[in-house]
C-alpha positions in Angstrom: 0.0 0.0 0.0 1.1 3.6 -0.5 2.0 5.7 2.4 2.0 9.5 2.8 4.6 10.5 5.4 3.8 13.3 7.8 6.1 16.3 7.6 7.9 15.3 10.8 8.7 11.9 9.3 10.3 13.1 6.1 13.7 13.4 7.8 13.6 9.6 8.4 13.3 8.7 4.7 17.1 8.5 4.3 17.2 5.8 7.1 14.3 4.0 5.4 16.2 4.1 2.1 19.4 2.8 3.6 17.4 0.0 5.4 15.7 -1.0 2.1 19.1 -1.0 0.2 20.7 -3.1 3.0 17.8 -5.5 2.8 18.4 -6.1 -0.8 22.1 -6.6 -0.1 21.2 -9.2 2.6 19.2 -11.2 0.1 22.0 -11.1 -2.4 24.6 -12.1 0.2 22.3 -15.0 1.3 22.1 -16.3 -2.2 25.9 -16.1 -2.6 26.5 -17.9 0.6 23.9 -20.5 -0.3 25.6 -21.2 -3.7 29.0 -21.3 -2.1 27.7 -23.8 0.5 26.2 -26.0 -2.1 29.2 -26.0 -4.4 31.6 -26.9 -1.5 29.3 -29.7 -0.3 28.9 -31.0 -3.8 32.6 -30.8 -4.5 33.5 -32.7 -1.4 31.0 -35.5 -2.3 32.0 -35.5 -6.0 35.6 -36.0 -5.1 34.8 -38.9 -2.9 36.1 -37.2 0.2 32.8 -38.0 2.0 29.9 -40.3 1.5 26.5 -39.2 0.0 25.2 -39.6 3.6 27.4 -36.6 4.5 25.7 -34.6 1.7 22.3 -35.6 3.1 23.3 -34.4 6.5 24.4 -31.0 5.0 21.0 -30.4 3.6 19.3 -29.6 6.9 22.3 -27.5 7.9 21.8 -25.5 4.7 18.1 -25.0 5.6 19.0 -23.7 9.1 21.6 -21.5 7.6 19.1 -20.0 5.2 17.0 -19.0 8.3 19.8 -17.8 10.6 22.1 -15.9 8.3 19.6 -13.3 7.1 18.0 -13.0 10.5 21.3 -12.1 12.1 22.3 -9.7 9.3 18.8 -8.0 9.5 19.1 -7.6 13.3 22.6 -6.1 13.1 21.4 -3.8 10.3 18.4 -2.5 12.4 20.7 -2.0 15.4 23.2 -0.1 13.2 20.5 2.2 11.7 18.8 3.1 14.9 19.4 6.6 16.0 
């Protein structure tokens, strides 16, 4: 929905803009870490260093990482942008 800021709130638009930009960066960073995590795990299994069972155990760890990584970055971002 659209929002019309009150005059007193216009000064906070810069903070909102920085927060939105940082949110986009967090999503991009999360995808990069996800891809890196998958390639490392796949490489280890493909080289025969570990069994396919090891790769199966990494899958839940990847899911947990997908939840925790952006949550931590978002929390740190909010704390850093608070006045």
